[in-house]
C-alpha positions as CSV (number, residue, x, y, z in Angstrom):
1,M,92.4,-104.0,72.3
2,N,89.9,-102.1,74.7
3,N,87.0,-100.4,72.9
4,K,87.6,-97.3,75.0
5,I,91.2,-97.0,73.9
6,I,90.0,-97.9,70.2
7,I,87.2,-95.3,70.3
8,E,89.4,-92.5,71.9
9,S,92.0,-93.0,69.3
10,L,89.3,-92.6,66.8
11,S,88.2,-89.5,68.4
12,M,91.9,-88.2,68.1
13,D,92.1,-89.1,64.4
14,L,88.9,-87.3,63.6
15,L,90.2,-84.2,65.4
16,R,93.5,-84.3,63.4
17,I,91.6,-84.8,60.2
18,A,89.5,-81.6,60.9
19,L,92.5,-79.6,61.9
20,G,94.4,-80.8,58.9
21,Y,91.8,-79.9,56.5
22,H,91.1,-76.6,58.3
23,K,94.7,-75.5,57.9
24,G,94.9,-76.9,54.4
25,S,97.2,-79.7,55.1
26,V,95.5,-82.2,52.8
27,K,98.2,-84.9,52.9
28,M,98.3,-85.1,56.8
29,A,94.4,-85.1,56.7
30,S,94.2,-88.1,54.2
31,R,96.7,-90.0,56.1
32,F,94.6,-89.6,59.4
33,V,91.4,-90.6,57.3
34,E,93.2,-93.7,56.6
35,E,94.0,-94.2,60.2
36,A,90.4,-93.7,61.4
37,E,89.0,-96.3,58.7
38,K,91.2,-98.8,60.4
39,R,90.1,-98.0,63.9
40,I,86.4,-98.3,62.7
41,E,87.4,-101.7,61.8
42,E,88.9,-102.4,65.1
43,V,85.9,-101.5,67.4
44,D,84.2,-104.8,68.9
45,Q,80.5,-103.6,67.7
46,T,79.1,-106.4,70.2
47,K,80.2,-104.4,73.1
48,I,78.9,-101.0,72.1
49,K,75.2,-99.5,72.1
50,P,73.0,-99.8,69.0
51,N,73.0,-95.9,68.5
52,F,76.7,-95.9,68.1
53,I,76.9,-98.4,65.7
54,K,74.9,-96.3,63.6
55,I,77.3,-93.5,63.9
56,L,80.1,-95.6,63.1
57,K,78.5,-96.9,60.0
58,K,78.0,-93.3,58.6
59,L,81.5,-92.3,59.3
60,P,83.2,-93.6,56.4
61,E,80.7,-91.9,54.1
62,A,81.2,-88.5,55.8
63,L,85.0,-89.0,55.5
64,S,84.7,-89.7,51.7
65,Q,83.1,-86.5,50.8
66,K,84.4,-84.3,47.8
67,N,84.6,-81.0,49.8
68,S,87.1,-80.9,52.4
69,N,85.4,-78.4,54.4
70,D,82.4,-80.7,54.6
71,I,84.7,-83.5,55.7
72,A,86.5,-80.9,58.3
73,E,83.0,-80.1,59.9
74,D,81.9,-83.6,60.1
75,A,85.1,-85.0,61.4
76,L,84.8,-82.3,64.2
77,M,81.3,-83.5,64.9
78,Y,82.2,-87.2,65.0
79,H,85.3,-86.5,67.1
80,T,83.0,-84.9,69.9
81,L,80.5,-87.9,69.5
82,C,83.3,-90.4,70.1
83,K,84.9,-88.5,72.8
84,N,81.6,-88.4,74.6
85,Y,80.8,-92.1,74.0
86,A,84.2,-93.3,75.0
87,K,83.9,-91.1,78.3
88,H,80.2,-91.9,79.4
89,Y,79.7,-95.4,78.0
90,C,83.1,-97.2,77.7
């Protein structure tokens, strides 16, 4: 699959995580955490910039924090980073 599509899909999953936790829908947010983790594995890291690889490596840790508000904030930040990367570099 095309990296652009994978990264854009990851971006949308991250947005859904942020919105889910913000609205108090933990079950929905948890489901999209699983989806995001799958998408991270799908990215062909040989075809992306090194700085974005670092971002992808930090993402699982950010999604596994204890505080759901912290996860929501980080997910929203990573959503923006992924969206911008897909738009400008893929």
